[in-house]
Backbone as JSON Lines, residues from 0, in Angstrom:
{"i":0,"aa":"M","n":[199.03,75.3,168.38],"ca":[199.38,74.8,167.08],"c":[199.63,76.02,166.03]}
{"i":1,"aa":"G","n":[198.81,76.97,166.19],"ca":[198.9,78.13,165.31],"c":[200.18,78.89,165.48]}
{"i":2,"aa":"K","n":[200.61,79.03,166.75],"ca":[201.88,79.74,167.14],"c":[203.07,78.98,166.58]}
{"i":3,"aa":"R","n":[203.03,77.72,166.79],"ca":[204.15,76.8,166.28],"c":[204.18,76.85,164.75]}
{"i":4,"aa":"Q","n":[203.07,76.81,164.16],"ca":[203.07,76.87,162.7],"c":[203.56,78.17,162.13]}
{"i":5,"aa":"S","n":[203.19,79.29,162.77],"ca":[203.74,80.64,162.36],"c":[205.27,80.66,162.54]}
{"i":6,"aa":"S","n":[205.81,80.04,163.65],"ca":[207.21,80.06,163.88],"c":[207.92,79.25,162.84]}
{"i":7,"aa":"V","n":[207.39,78.11,162.42],"ca":[207.99,77.34,161.31],"c":[207.93,78.17,160.04]}
{"i":8,"aa":"E","n":[206.84,78.8,159.7],"ca":[206.75,79.49,158.42],"c":[207.68,80.69,158.41]}
{"i":9,"aa":"R","n":[207.75,81.4,159.52],"ca":[208.67,82.59,159.58],"c":[210.15,82.12,159.45]}
{"i":10,"aa":"T","n":[210.47,81.05,160.07],"ca":[211.87,80.48,159.94],"c":[212.08,79.98,158.59]}
{"i":11,"aa":"Y","n":[211.16,79.32,158.01],"ca":[211.29,78.84,156.64],"c":[211.47,79.93,155.56]}
{"i":12,"aa":"E","n":[210.66,81.07,155.73],"ca":[210.74,82.22,154.79],"c":[212.09,82.9,154.92]}
{"i":13,"aa":"Q","n":[212.6,83.02,156.18],"ca":[213.88,83.63,156.33],"c":[214.99,82.81,155.68]}
{"i":14,"aa":"L","n":[214.99,81.54,155.99],"ca":[216.04,80.59,155.45],"c":[215.92,80.48,153.98]}
{"i":15,"aa":"R","n":[214.68,80.51,153.39],"ca":[214.48,80.43,151.95],"c":[215.24,81.58,151.23]}
{"i":16,"aa":"E","n":[215.07,82.81,151.76],"ca":[215.67,83.87,151.13],"c":[217.17,83.9,151.31]}
{"i":17,"aa":"M","n":[217.66,83.43,152.49],"ca":[219.08,83.31,152.63],"c":[219.68,82.26,151.63]}
{"i":18,"aa":"A","n":[218.99,81.14,151.48],"ca":[219.51,80.11,150.57],"c":[219.43,80.53,149.16]}
{"i":19,"aa":"A","n":[218.35,81.25,148.77],"ca":[218.1,81.6,147.35],"c":[219.26,82.63,146.99]}
{"i":20,"aa":"N","n":[219.57,83.47,147.93],"ca":[220.54,84.54,147.64],"c":[221.99,84.15,147.98]}
{"i":21,"aa":"F","n":[222.27,82.81,148.22],"ca":[223.6,82.36,148.54],"c":[224.2,83.08,149.7]}
{"i":22,"aa":"E","n":[223.43,83.41,150.79],"ca":[224.01,83.96,151.96],"c":[224.9,82.9,152.64]}
{"i":23,"aa":"F","n":[224.65,81.67,152.34],"ca":[225.6,80.54,152.62],"c":[226.37,80.21,151.35]}
{"i":24,"aa":"K","n":[227.67,79.99,151.57],"ca":[228.55,79.71,150.35],"c":[228.14,78.31,149.78]}
{"i":25,"aa":"P","n":[228.26,78.2,148.46],"ca":[228.0,76.89,147.85],"c":[228.63,75.72,148.53]}
{"i":26,"aa":"Q","n":[227.83,74.71,148.85],"ca":[228.28,73.45,149.57],"c":[228.75,73.66,150.92]}
{"i":27,"aa":"E","n":[228.45,74.8,151.5],"ca":[228.91,75.16,152.93],"c":[228.0,74.33,153.85]}
{"i":28,"aa":"R","n":[228.54,73.77,154.91],"ca":[227.77,73.07,155.92],"c":[227.13,74.1,156.82]}
{"i":29,"aa":"L","n":[225.83,73.94,157.05],"ca":[225.07,74.92,157.84],"c":[225.19,74.58,159.35]}
{"i":30,"aa":"N","n":[225.5,75.5,160.17],"ca":[225.62,75.36,161.65],"c":[224.21,75.55,162.22]}
{"i":31,"aa":"E","n":[223.5,74.6,162.64],"ca":[222.15,74.65,163.2],"c":[222.18,75.51,164.48]}
{"i":32,"aa":"T","n":[223.16,75.41,165.28],"ca":[223.16,76.17,166.54],"c":[223.27,77.66,166.24]}
{"i":33,"aa":"T","n":[224.12,77.99,165.37],"ca":[224.23,79.48,164.92],"c":[223.01,79.93,164.25]}
{"i":34,"aa":"L","n":[222.39,79.12,163.39],"ca":[221.2,79.56,162.75],"c":[220.01,79.73,163.74]}
{"i":35,"aa":"S","n":[219.98,78.83,164.76],"ca":[218.86,78.9,165.72],"c":[218.99,80.21,166.45]}
{"i":36,"aa":"S","n":[220.22,80.6,166.85],"ca":[220.47,81.84,167.51],"c":[220.18,83.07,166.66]}
{"i":37,"aa":"Q","n":[220.71,82.94,165.43],"ca":[220.55,84.12,164.42],"c":[219.08,84.37,164.15]}
{"i":38,"aa":"L","n":[218.3,83.36,163.94],"ca":[216.92,83.48,163.6],"c":[215.88,83.47,164.74]}
{"i":39,"aa":"G","n":[216.36,83.27,165.95],"ca":[215.51,83.25,167.09],"c":[214.5,82.06,166.99]}
{"i":40,"aa":"A","n":[215.01,80.98,166.49],"ca":[214.17,79.74,166.31],"c":[214.68,78.61,167.06]}
{"i":41,"aa":"S","n":[213.7,77.87,167.63],"ca":[214.1,76.65,168.38],"c":[214.46,75.55,167.45]}
{"i":42,"aa":"R","n":[214.92,74.44,167.97],"ca":[215.47,73.38,167.05],"c":[214.35,72.79,166.12]}
{"i":43,"aa":"T","n":[213.12,72.56,166.7],"ca":[212.12,71.85,165.91],"c":[211.66,72.66,164.72]}
{"i":44,"aa":"P","n":[211.22,73.97,164.79],"ca":[210.86,74.74,163.62],"c":[211.99,74.92,162.68]}
{"i":45,"aa":"L","n":[213.3,75.08,163.23],"ca":[214.46,75.15,162.4],"c":[214.62,73.93,161.48]}
{"i":46,"aa":"R","n":[214.47,72.77,162.12],"ca":[214.69,71.48,161.39],"c":[213.58,71.38,160.35]}
{"i":47,"aa":"E","n":[212.38,71.63,160.66],"ca":[211.22,71.53,159.73],"c":[211.46,72.47,158.48]}
{"i":48,"aa":"A","n":[211.98,73.66,158.8],"ca":[212.24,74.62,157.75],"c":[213.36,74.05,156.75]}
{"i":49,"aa":"L","n":[214.41,73.58,157.49],"ca":[215.52,73.08,156.67],"c":[215.18,71.85,155.81]}
{"i":50,"aa":"N","n":[214.29,71.0,156.33],"ca":[213.94,69.85,155.52],"c":[212.96,70.29,154.41]}
{"i":51,"aa":"R","n":[212.16,71.34,154.58],"ca":[211.4,71.76,153.44],"c":[212.32,72.39,152.36]}
{"i":52,"aa":"L","n":[213.41,73.01,152.68],"ca":[214.29,73.63,151.73],"c":[215.05,72.51,150.97]}
{"i":53,"aa":"V","n":[215.36,71.38,151.69],"ca":[216.01,70.33,151.04],"c":[215.01,69.78,149.96]}
{"i":54,"aa":"A","n":[213.74,69.57,150.29],"ca":[212.74,69.05,149.33],"c":[212.63,69.97,148.17]}
{"i":55,"aa":"E","n":[212.84,71.29,148.33],"ca":[212.73,72.25,147.24],"c":[214.0,72.46,146.48]}
{"i":56,"aa":"G","n":[215.07,71.79,146.85],"ca":[216.26,71.9,146.13],"c":[217.22,73.01,146.42]}
{"i":57,"aa":"L","n":[216.8,73.83,147.42],"ca":[217.65,74.97,147.91],"c":[218.79,74.56,148.87]}
{"i":58,"aa":"L","n":[218.64,73.43,149.46],"ca":[219.63,72.91,150.35],"c":[219.81,71.44,150.07]}
{"i":59,"aa":"T","n":[220.87,70.85,150.6],"ca":[221.09,69.38,150.56],"c":[221.22,68.83,151.93]}
{"i":60,"aa":"F","n":[221.08,67.51,152.06],"ca":[221.3,66.87,153.35],"c":[222.13,65.61,153.17]}
{"i":61,"aa":"E","n":[223.15,65.44,154.07],"ca":[223.9,64.14,154.09],"c":[223.85,63.5,155.44]}
{"i":62,"aa":"N","n":[223.43,62.25,155.49],"ca":[223.34,61.49,156.74],"c":[224.66,61.52,157.48]}
{"i":63,"aa":"G","n":[224.55,61.86,158.77],"ca":[225.66,61.97,159.58],"c":[226.51,63.19,159.54]}
{"i":64,"aa":"R","n":[226.16,64.11,158.53],"ca":[226.91,65.21,158.34],"c":[226.0,66.54,158.49]}
{"i":65,"aa":"G","n":[224.76,66.48,158.1],"ca":[223.89,67.59,158.27],"c":[223.5,68.28,156.96]}
{"i":66,"aa":"F","n":[223.12,69.54,157.06],"ca":[222.58,70.32,155.94],"c":[223.6,71.17,155.36]}
{"i":67,"aa":"F","n":[223.48,71.3,154.04],"ca":[224.45,72.03,153.25],"c":[223.79,72.97,152.26]}
{"i":68,"aa":"C","n":[224.4,73.97,151.93],"ca":[223.97,74.89,150.83],"c":[224.19,74.09,149.53]}
{"i":69,"aa":"R","n":[223.2,74.3,148.58],"ca":[223.36,73.63,147.32],"c":[224.56,74.14,146.55]}
{"i":70,"aa":"P","n":[225.08,73.2,145.65],"ca":[226.21,73.64,144.84],"c":[225.77,74.66,143.8]}
{"i":71,"aa":"L","n":[226.71,75.43,143.38],"ca":[226.52,76.36,142.29],"c":[227.18,75.77,141.04]}
{"i":72,"aa":"D","n":[226.46,74.99,140.28],"ca":[226.87,74.1,139.19],"c":[226.31,74.6,137.86]}
{"i":73,"aa":"P","n":[227.17,74.94,136.9],"ca":[226.59,75.37,135.62],"c":[225.73,74.34,134.98]}
{"i":74,"aa":"V","n":[226.08,73.08,135.1],"ca":[225.19,72.06,134.47],"c":[223.86,72.01,135.07]}
{"i":75,"aa":"R","n":[223.79,72.13,136.42],"ca":[222.5,72.13,137.06],"c":[221.73,73.33,136.85]}
{"i":76,"aa":"I","n":[222.42,74.46,136.68],"ca":[221.69,75.68,136.26],"c":[221.09,75.61,134.89]}
{"i":77,"aa":"Q","n":[221.89,75.01,133.96],"ca":[221.32,74.75,132.61],"c":[220.1,73.83,132.7]}
{"i":78,"aa":"D","n":[220.11,72.79,133.5],"ca":[218.93,71.89,133.64],"c":[217.74,72.72,134.14]}
{"i":79,"aa":"L","n":[217.93,73.52,135.07],"ca":[216.88,74.41,135.53],"c":[216.33,75.37,134.5]}
{"i":80,"aa":"Y","n":[217.21,75.89,133.73],"ca":[216.69,76.77,132.6],"c":[215.83,75.95,131.63]}
{"i":81,"aa":"E","n":[216.28,74.7,131.34],"ca":[215.54,73.87,130.46],"c":[214.14,73.54,131.01]}
{"i":82,"aa":"A","n":[214.12,73.33,132.33],"ca":[212.85,73.06,133.0],"c":[212.02,74.3,132.95]}
{"i":83,"aa":"R","n":[212.64,75.39,133.1],"ca":[211.86,76.69,133.02],"c":[211.24,76.89,131.76]}
{"i":84,"aa":"I","n":[212.01,76.66,130.66],"ca":[211.39,76.82,129.32],"c":[210.19,75.87,129.2]}
{"i":85,"aa":"A","n":[210.37,74.6,129.61],"ca":[209.21,73.67,129.53],"c":[207.96,74.14,130.24]}
{"i":86,"aa":"L","n":[208.22,74.59,131.51],"ca":[207.08,75.13,132.26],"c":[206.47,76.33,131.67]}
{"i":87,"aa":"E","n":[207.26,77.25,131.33],"ca":[206.63,78.55,130.9],"c":[205.9,78.4,129.57]}
{"i":88,"aa":"T","n":[206.52,77.65,128.59],"ca":[205.76,77.49,127.38],"c":[204.47,76.73,127.6]}
{"i":89,"aa":"E","n":[204.53,75.65,128.37],"ca":[203.29,74.95,128.66],"c":[202.21,75.8,129.38]}
{"i":90,"aa":"A","n":[202.69,76.65,130.23],"ca":[201.71,77.54,130.94],"c":[201.2,78.57,129.9]}
{"i":91,"aa":"L","n":[202.06,79.01,128.98],"ca":[201.54,80.01,128.01],"c":[200.53,79.33,127.07]}
{"i":92,"aa":"K","n":[200.76,78.09,126.66],"ca":[199.79,77.37,125.81],"c":[198.42,77.32,126.52]}
{"i":93,"aa":"R","n":[198.46,77.02,127.85],"ca":[197.22,76.95,128.58],"c":[196.54,78.36,128.7]}
{"i":94,"aa":"T","n":[197.36,79.45,128.85],"ca":[196.95,80.76,128.91],"c":[196.19,81.16,127.64]}
{"i":95,"aa":"L","n":[196.8,80.86,126.53],"ca":[196.22,81.21,125.19],"c":[194.88,80.48,124.99]}
{"i":96,"aa":"E","n":[194.73,79.31,125.58],"ca":[193.49,78.58,125.43],"c":[192.38,79.09,126.46]}
{"i":97,"aa":"R","n":[192.83,79.4,127.64],"ca":[191.82,79.59,128.71],"c":[191.57,81.01,129.15]}
{"i":98,"aa":"A","n":[192.66,81.89,129.11],"ca":[192.56,83.18,129.74],"c":[191.47,84.03,129.0]}
{"i":99,"aa":"S","n":[190.7,84.8,129.92],"ca":[189.61,85.58,129.29],"c":[190.22,86.9,128.74]}
{"i":100,"aa":"E","n":[189.47,87.57,127.91],"ca":[189.9,88.83,127.34],"c":[190.23,89.86,128.43]}
{"i":101,"aa":"A","n":[189.3,89.81,129.45],"ca":[189.48,90.76,130.53],"c":[190.82,90.57,131.32]}
{"i":102,"aa":"D","n":[191.16,89.29,131.53],"ca":[192.4,88.92,132.24],"c":[193.63,89.37,131.39]}
{"i":103,"aa":"I","n":[193.59,89.13,130.1],"ca":[194.6,89.49,129.15],"c":[194.8,91.0,129.12]}
{"i":104,"aa":"T","n":[193.65,91.67,129.05],"ca":[193.69,93.17,129.01],"c":[194.24,93.72,130.28]}
{"i":105,"aa":"A","n":[193.88,93.19,131.43],"ca":[194.48,93.61,132.72],"c":[195.94,93.39,132.78]}
{"i":106,"aa":"F","n":[196.42,92.29,132.24],"ca":[197.82,91.93,132.26],"c":[198.56,92.99,131.38]}
{"i":107,"aa":"R","n":[198.09,93.25,130.21],"ca":[198.7,94.21,129.26],"c":[198.73,95.58,130.03]}
{"i":108,"aa":"Q","n":[197.69,95.96,130.63],"ca":[197.59,97.33,131.26],"c":[198.68,97.43,132.43]}
{"i":109,"aa":"E","n":[198.74,96.38,133.17],"ca":[199.79,96.35,134.24],"c":[201.18,96.37,133.63]}
{"i":110,"aa":"F","n":[201.36,95.7,132.55],"ca":[202.74,95.73,131.91],"c":[203.0,97.15,131.41]}
{"i":111,"aa":"D","n":[202.01,97.79,130.82],"ca":[202.23,99.23,130.29],"c":[202.51,100.14,131.5]}
{"i":112,"aa":"A","n":[201.9,99.9,132.53],"ca":[201.98,100.86,133.63],"c":[203.47,100.7,134.29]}
{"i":113,"aa":"Q","n":[203.99,99.55,134.23],"ca":[205.32,99.27,134.83],"c":[206.51,99.5,133.82]}
{"i":114,"aa":"A","n":[206.17,99.67,132.54],"ca":[207.19,99.7,131.55],"c":[208.22,100.71,131.79]}
{"i":115,"aa":"G","n":[207.83,101.93,132.17],"ca":[208.79,103.0,132.56],"c":[209.81,102.69,133.62]}
{"i":116,"aa":"A","n":[209.26,102.09,134.68],"ca":[210.11,101.67,135.91],"c":[211.1,100.6,135.47]}
{"i":117,"aa":"Y","n":[210.61,99.68,134.67],"ca":[211.46,98.57,134.24],"c":[212.63,99.04,133.25]}
{"i":118,"aa":"Q","n":[212.22,99.93,132.42],"ca":[213.2,100.42,131.4],"c":[214.19,101.38,132.04]}
{"i":119,"aa":"N","n":[213.84,102.13,133.08],"ca":[214.77,103.17,133.64],"c":[215.48,102.78,134.91]}
{"i":120,"aa":"S","n":[215.06,101.56,135.49],"ca":[215.72,101.13,136.67],"c":[217.17,100.8,136.49]}
{"i":121,"aa":"T","n":[218.08,101.1,137.38],"ca":[219.51,100.74,137.28],"c":[219.84,99.82,138.5]}
{"i":122,"aa":"D","n":[218.79,99.39,139.23],"ca":[218.95,98.44,140.35],"c":[218.73,97.04,139.86]}
{"i":123,"aa":"P","n":[219.81,96.22,139.82],"ca":[219.6,94.78,139.27],"c":[218.56,94.01,140.2]}
{"i":124,"aa":"A","n":[218.66,94.2,141.45],"ca":[217.71,93.47,142.33],"c":[216.19,93.84,142.03]}
{"i":125,"aa":"E","n":[216.01,95.15,141.83],"ca":[214.68,95.59,141.51],"c":[214.25,95.07,140.1]}
{"i":126,"aa":"L","n":[215.17,95.07,139.16],"ca":[214.84,94.53,137.85],"c":[214.51,93.08,137.89]}
{"i":127,"aa":"L","n":[215.23,92.33,138.7],"ca":[215.02,90.94,138.82],"c":[213.64,90.71,139.44]}
{"i":128,"aa":"R","n":[213.24,91.55,140.46],"ca":[211.92,91.4,141.15],"c":[210.86,91.62,140.09]}
{"i":129,"aa":"M","n":[211.03,92.65,139.24],"ca":[210.03,93.01,138.29],"c":[209.93,91.95,137.17]}
{"i":130,"aa":"D","n":[211.02,91.45,136.79],"ca":[211.11,90.34,135.73],"c":[210.49,89.1,136.2]}
{"i":131,"aa":"E","n":[210.81,88.66,137.46],"ca":[210.15,87.49,137.96],"c":[208.6,87.7,138.11]}
{"i":132,"aa":"D","n":[208.29,88.91,138.54],"ca":[206.87,89.24,138.72],"c":[206.12,89.03,137.32]}
{"i":133,"aa":"F","n":[206.71,89.56,136.24],"ca":[206.09,89.45,134.88],"c":[205.86,87.97,134.53]}
{"i":134,"aa":"H","n":[206.89,87.16,134.69],"ca":[206.82,85.77,134.33],"c":[205.87,84.98,135.25]}
{"i":135,"aa":"R","n":[205.83,85.34,136.56],"ca":[204.99,84.65,137.47],"c":[203.51,84.96,137.09]}
{"i":136,"aa":"K","n":[203.2,86.21,136.84],"ca":[201.81,86.56,136.55],"c":[201.44,86.02,135.11]}
{"i":137,"aa":"L","n":[202.39,85.99,134.24],"ca":[202.05,85.35,132.92],"c":[201.68,83.88,133.04]}
{"i":138,"aa":"A","n":[202.49,83.21,133.91],"ca":[202.2,81.77,134.16],"c":[200.88,81.6,134.93]}
{"i":139,"aa":"A","n":[200.57,82.5,135.82],"ca":[199.33,82.43,136.62],"c":[198.09,82.51,135.76]}
{"i":140,"aa":"L","n":[198.24,83.27,134.61],"ca":[197.11,83.37,133.67],"c":[196.62,82.05,133.09]}
{"i":141,"aa":"S","n":[197.5,81.01,133.19],"ca":[197.12,79.71,132.7],"c":[196.01,79.11,133.61]}
{"i":142,"aa":"G","n":[195.88,79.49,134.86],"ca":[194.96,78.9,135.73],"c":[195.39,77.66,136.37]}
{"i":143,"aa":"N","n":[196.69,77.25,136.08],"ca":[197.21,75.99,136.6],"c":[198.17,76.36,137.82]}
{"i":144,"aa":"V","n":[197.68,76.2,139.01],"ca":[198.42,76.59,140.17],"c":[199.73,75.76,140.34]}
{"i":145,"aa":"E","n":[199.77,74.52,139.85],"ca":[200.89,73.65,140.0],"c":[202.03,74.15,139.07]}
{"i":146,"aa":"L","n":[201.69,74.5,137.87],"ca":[202.73,75.06,136.94],"c":[203.33,76.33,137.56]}
{"i":147,"aa":"A","n":[202.47,77.15,138.08],"ca":[202.92,78.34,138.64],"c":[203.83,78.15,139.89]}
{"i":148,"aa":"A","n":[203.43,77.19,140.68],"ca":[204.25,76.89,141.91],"c":[205.63,76.29,141.48]}
{"i":149,"aa":"M","n":[205.64,75.39,140.54],"ca":[206.89,74.77,140.05],"c":[207.85,75.91,139.46]}
{"i":150,"aa":"L","n":[207.26,76.8,138.79],"ca":[208.02,77.93,138.23],"c":[208.62,78.76,139.29]}
{"i":151,"aa":"Q","n":[207.85,79.02,140.37],"ca":[208.47,79.81,141.53],"c":[209.6,79.08,142.11]}
{"i":152,"aa":"S","n":[209.5,77.76,142.24],"ca":[210.59,76.95,142.8],"c":[211.81,77.05,141.97]}
{"i":153,"aa":"I","n":[211.73,76.96,140.69],"ca":[212.85,77.06,139.74],"c":[213.41,78.47,139.82]}
{"i":154,"aa":"N","n":[212.6,79.41,139.84],"ca":[213.12,80.86,139.87],"c":[213.95,81.11,141.14]}
{"i":155,"aa":"L","n":[213.55,80.55,142.28],"ca":[214.35,80.65,143.46],"c":[215.73,80.1,143.35]}
{"i":156,"aa":"R","n":[215.84,78.98,142.68],"ca":[217.12,78.28,142.45],"c":[218.12,78.88,141.46]}
{"i":157,"aa":"I","n":[217.44,79.72,140.61],"ca":[218.32,80.35,139.61],"c":[218.42,81.88,139.79]}
{"i":158,"aa":"R","n":[217.82,82.33,140.94],"ca":[217.73,83.72,141.21],"c":[219.07,84.42,141.28]}
{"i":159,"aa":"Y","n":[220.07,83.84,142.0],"ca":[221.27,84.53,142.24],"c":[222.09,84.63,140.88]}
{"i":160,"aa":"V","n":[222.04,83.57,140.09],"ca":[222.66,83.6,138.78],"c":[222.06,84.67,137.86]}
{"i":161,"aa":"R","n":[220.76,84.71,137.9],"ca":[220.06,85.75,137.11],"c":[220.33,87.16,137.55]}
{"i":162,"aa":"L","n":[220.55,87.24,138.92],"ca":[220.94,88.58,139.37],"c":[222.32,89.03,138.78]}
{"i":163,"aa":"M","n":[223.23,88.11,138.72],"ca":[224.51,88.39,138.14],"c":[224.39,88.84,136.63]}
{"i":164,"aa":"N","n":[223.5,88.1,135.98],"ca":[223.19,88.33,134.5],"c":[222.64,89.77,134.36]}
{"i":165,"aa":"L","n":[221.71,90.13,135.2],"ca":[221.01,91.43,135.09],"c":[222.05,92.57,135.44]}
{"i":166,"aa":"T","n":[222.94,92.27,136.44],"ca":[223.91,93.23,136.76],"c":[224.78,93.55,135.49]}
{"i":167,"aa":"E","n":[225.18,92.62,134.73],"ca":[225.91,92.8,133.54],"c":[225.09,93.56,132.54]}
{"i":168,"aa":"L","n":[223.8,93.24,132.37],"ca":[222.94,93.98,131.37],"c":[222.88,95.43,131.72]}
{"i":169,"aa":"V","n":[222.73,95.75,133.03],"ca":[222.69,97.12,133.42],"c":[223.96,97.84,133.12]}
{"i":170,"aa":"K","n":[225.09,97.21,133.37],"ca":[226.34,97.82,132.99],"c":[226.51,98.11,131.48]}
{"i":171,"aa":"Q","n":[225.98,97.15,130.72],"ca":[226.06,97.38,129.28],"c":[224.95,98.19,128.69]}
{"i":172,"aa":"D","n":[224.05,98.61,129.57],"ca":[222.85,99.4,129.15],"c":[222.1,98.82,127.98]}
{"i":173,"aa":"Q","n":[221.81,97.43,128.13],"ca":[221.16,96.81,127.07],"c":[219.7,96.99,127.06]}
{"i":174,"aa":"P","n":[218.88,96.94,126.02],"ca":[217.43,97.14,126.05],"c":[216.79,95.97,126.79]}
{"i":175,"aa":"R","n":[215.73,96.28,127.49],"ca":[215.14,95.25,128.41],"c":[213.72,94.89,128.08]}
{"i":176,"aa":"L","n":[213.01,95.74,127.38],"ca":[211.56,95.57,127.27],"c":[211.1,94.85,125.93]}
{"i":177,"aa":"A","n":[211.98,94.7,125.01],"ca":[211.53,94.2,123.72],"c":[210.89,92.85,123.81]}
{"i":178,"aa":"A","n":[211.49,91.9,124.5],"ca":[210.9,90.51,124.46],"c":[209.62,90.51,125.27]}
{"i":179,"aa":"H","n":[209.58,91.13,126.46],"ca":[208.35,91.23,127.19],"c":[207.16,91.86,126.38]}
{"i":180,"aa":"G","n":[207.54,92.97,125.68],"ca":[206.49,93.65,124.91],"c":[206.09,92.77,123.77]}
{"i":181,"aa":"D","n":[206.91,92.03,123.18],"ca":[206.52,91.2,121.99],"c":[205.61,89.99,122.56]}
{"i":182,"aa":"I","n":[205.92,89.52,123.77],"ca":[205.12,88.45,124.35],"c":[203.75,89.0,124.63]}
{"i":183,"aa":"V","n":[203.66,90.18,125.22],"ca":[202.39,90.71,125.5],"c":[201.56,90.97,124.22]}
{"i":184,"aa":"A","n":[202.23,91.52,123.2],"ca":[201.54,91.83,121.94],"c":[200.89,90.51,121.32]}
{"i":185,"aa":"A","n":[201.78,89.51,121.26],"ca":[201.34,88.19,120.75],"c":[200.18,87.67,121.62]}
{"i":186,"aa":"L","n":[200.25,87.8,122.89],"ca":[199.23,87.24,123.84],"c":[197.92,87.95,123.53]}
{"i":187,"aa":"V","n":[198.02,89.28,123.38],"ca":[196.69,90.1,123.08],"c":[196.14,89.65,121.76]}
{"i":188,"aa":"A","n":[197.01,89.32,120.79],"ca":[196.51,88.92,119.46],"c":[196.11,87.46,119.42]}
{"i":189,"aa":"R","n":[196.33,86.69,120.48],"ca":[196.14,85.32,120.53],"c":[196.92,84.55,119.45]}
{"i":190,"aa":"D","n":[198.14,85.09,119.24],"ca":[199.02,84.53,118.22],"c":[199.97,83.5,118.93]}
{"i":191,"aa":"A","n":[199.5,82.24,119.04],"ca":[200.23,81.22,119.8],"c":[201.58,81.02,119.26]}
{"i":192,"aa":"P","n":[201.84,80.78,117.9],"ca":[203.25,80.49,117.5],"c":[204.09,81.69,117.79]}
{"i":193,"aa":"R","n":[203.72,82.82,117.56],"ca":[204.52,84.03,117.8],"c":[204.83,84.12,119.33]}
{"i":194,"aa":"A","n":[203.78,84.04,120.15],"ca":[204.07,84.13,121.63],"c":[205.04,83.1,122.11]}
{"i":195,"aa":"L","n":[204.83,81.89,121.74],"ca":[205.67,80.76,122.27],"c":[207.09,80.91,121.65]}
{"i":196,"aa":"A","n":[207.28,81.31,120.54],"ca":[208.58,81.48,119.91],"c":[209.32,82.6,120.64]}
{"i":197,"aa":"V","n":[208.69,83.77,120.87],"ca":[209.34,84.84,121.61],"c":[209.73,84.48,123.02]}
{"i":198,"aa":"L","n":[208.82,83.81,123.71],"ca":[209.05,83.39,125.13],"c":[210.25,82.43,125.16]}
{"i":199,"aa":"R","n":[210.23,81.42,124.26],"ca":[211.34,80.56,124.23],"c":[212.65,81.18,123.91]}
{"i":200,"aa":"D","n":[212.72,82.02,122.91],"ca":[213.93,82.7,122.57],"c":[214.43,83.6,123.69]}
{"i":201,"aa":"H","n":[213.5,84.25,124.36],"ca":[213.81,85.09,125.44],"c":[214.59,84.38,126.57]}
{"i":202,"aa":"I","n":[214.03,83.22,126.93],"ca":[214.64,82.47,128.1],"c":[215.88,81.82,127.59]}
{"i":203,"aa":"E","n":[215.98,81.31,126.38],"ca":[217.13,80.66,125.84],"c":[218.28,81.6,125.72]}
{"i":204,"aa":"Q","n":[218.03,82.89,125.39],"ca":[219.14,83.92,125.36],"c":[219.8,84.05,126.67]}
{"i":205,"aa":"R","n":[218.94,84.07,127.77],"ca":[219.56,84.16,129.11],"c":[220.29,82.88,129.47]}
{"i":206,"aa":"Q","n":[219.76,81.74,129.02],"ca":[220.33,80.38,129.31],"c":[221.72,80.35,128.69]}
{"i":207,"aa":"E","n":[221.92,80.86,127.5],"ca":[223.23,80.86,126.81],"c":[224.29,81.57,127.59]}
{"i":208,"aa":"E","n":[223.87,82.46,128.52],"ca":[224.88,83.25,129.26],"c":[225.08,82.58,130.61]}
{"i":209,"aa":"T","n":[224.62,81.4,130.84],"ca":[224.71,80.78,132.13],"c":[226.16,80.59,132.64]}
{"i":210,"aa":"A","n":[227.04,80.1,131.85],"ca":[228.46,79.8,132.28],"c":[229.07,81.05,132.71]}
{"i":211,"aa":"R","n":[228.93,82.17,131.99],"ca":[229.53,83.45,132.41],"c":[228.84,83.92,133.73]}
{"i":212,"aa":"A","n":[227.52,83.84,133.8],"ca":[226.81,84.27,134.97],"c":[227.27,83.49,136.21]}
{"i":213,"aa":"V","n":[227.49,82.18,136.11],"ca":[228.02,81.45,137.19],"c":[229.37,81.9,137.58]}
{"i":214,"aa":"R","n":[230.26,82.1,136.64],"ca":[231.58,82.63,137.0],"c":[231.47,83.99,137.76]}
{"i":215,"aa":"L","n":[230.54,84.91,137.31],"ca":[230.34,86.11,138.02],"c":[229.79,85.89,139.38]}
{"i":216,"aa":"A","n":[228.93,84.91,139.55],"ca":[228.38,84.6,140.82],"c":[229.44,84.13,141.8]}
{"i":217,"aa":"F","n":[230.31,83.27,141.37],"ca":[231.44,82.81,142.24],"c":[232.33,83.94,142.62]}
{"i":218,"aa":"A","n":[232.63,84.88,141.62],"ca":[233.46,85.98,141.93],"c":[232.86,86.89,143.02]}
{"i":219,"aa":"K","n":[231.48,87.04,142.94],"ca":[230.78,87.97,143.83],"c":[230.69,87.32,145.23]}
{"i":220,"aa":"L","n":[230.56,85.94,145.27],"ca":[230.48,85.28,146.55],"c":[231.79,85.21,147.3]}
{"i":221,"aa":"Y","n":[232.91,85.01,146.57],"ca":[234.16,84.81,147.18],"c":[235.12,85.92,147.19]}
{"i":222,"aa":"V","n":[234.81,86.96,146.28],"ca":[235.59,88.17,146.27],"c":[234.66,89.35,146.12]}
{"i":223,"aa":"P","n":[233.91,89.62,147.19],"ca":[232.81,90.61,147.11],"c":[233.47,91.96,147.03]}
{"i":224,"aa":"D","n":[232.58,92.9,146.46],"ca":[233.06,94.35,146.26],"c":[233.38,94.97,147.62]}
């Protein structure tokens, strides 16, 4: 049982990264035989992994036709950003109520330690990893594992579009730390109105760039460099 479970988990993790990064084209039908050979997975663990990804919104399924990559739809991405705002602001409210001074201090120290790497990096993928890590750990301070898990699911579904967005920010050499630093300062001060306002504005600013980011994503997927 343990060996079978590890096979399912390994296959799931590989497919999850492929789907999140649009290694399948939007709405492309997945060839299970090809995937089985590519991943070294038998039919049963492959099917289990595919069904999990359908439940998480990274793939879709049509009766009689099979599994498909999710569409890259600006309206759906906007919906996910709205859900992200709701989740992150609720998690931050809980953090301001529940987090200990020691936990907040540790979070601030970790932010300070990584500030140089975040400010100086020119690798969009690395910037995205650090940005996701910041927001994931901020949500985790709430102590609500369900909110944190839902945020991770949303981040996976908007990851590719966010990568396109960060690629543009790197090209334009835009400042990156102001919003995160303001969130941390407000959190340390337990200034709930300020913390929530900065967090919401920070995410909404990226949300406003969704349509352009989706166009860039399509260009990257269908006319790669």
